[in-house]
N, C-alpha and C positions, 0 to 999 in steps of 0.2 A: 617203170613201176617199182614203187618203194618196198623193201622188203620187211615184213614183220619180225622184229628180232625176238618175239616172244612165241612165236609158232612152234619151233621145236621143242624148246622147254615145256610148254603147256602140254604138248602131244607126249612126250616123255612121262611128265607126271600122270597124265590120264592113263597111258599104257600100263604104267607099273601101279596104278590106282593107290596112289599115296596122295591125293588131293587133301585129305583130311589132316595131314601133317604139315602142309604148307599155308602160312598165313599171308606170305607175300613174297613177290620176286622183285628183285633189283636187276634190272638190265642196263645195258649202256645208255639207252635213252634217259637213265636217272644220273648218270655220271658224266655227262658232257665235259669233255676236257680233264676227267679225272678216271679214265677207264685203267683197267689192269696193264701194267703190274703197279699201278698206285694202289694203296691200302684203302683207298676212299670206299670203294662198294663194300668192304667188309665192315669197316667202321661205321658206314651209314647202318648196316644190319644191327650192329652191337647198340648203337645209339638207339634205334628204333625199338629194340627189346629192352633197353636200359640194362645191359649186361657187361661185364668186364670181359676183357679178351682172354685172362686166365680161365675163363669156364666155356670157351667156344671150342668146338671141333669143326675143322673145316675139311670138306672133302673137294679135291680139285683134278682136272684132267688136262690141264695146259701148264707148260712152262709159264708163262705170264701170270696165270692165276696161282700157282705154287709161290711164285716170288711175291704177288701181292699178299697171299694169305700169310707168308712167314713174317713179312714186315710188319704183322700186327700182333707179333708174339702168341700165337694161340696156345690153348692147352695141348691141342693136337692138330697136326695136319696130316691128311690121308691122300696121297697121290694116286689116282687111277689111270692106267696106261688107257688111251683110246686110239683108234685107229683112224 
């Protein structure tokens, strides 16, 4: 059985009631061959919004995500410890 990569993020977004703040989700399905720690997922989001990295705030909860985010030189990167 194939796992749907978006089940948990969609659940969390609904649980936190923040759907109105989310325009789109980029998952590993969108980044075949370019997953974290590649900066591709963040660059793809910046391109979609047509914004420069100096205006981005990135929140991450994994080492590979932090490395991915840092390599885009964002205005700020916030690492969140997860269990």
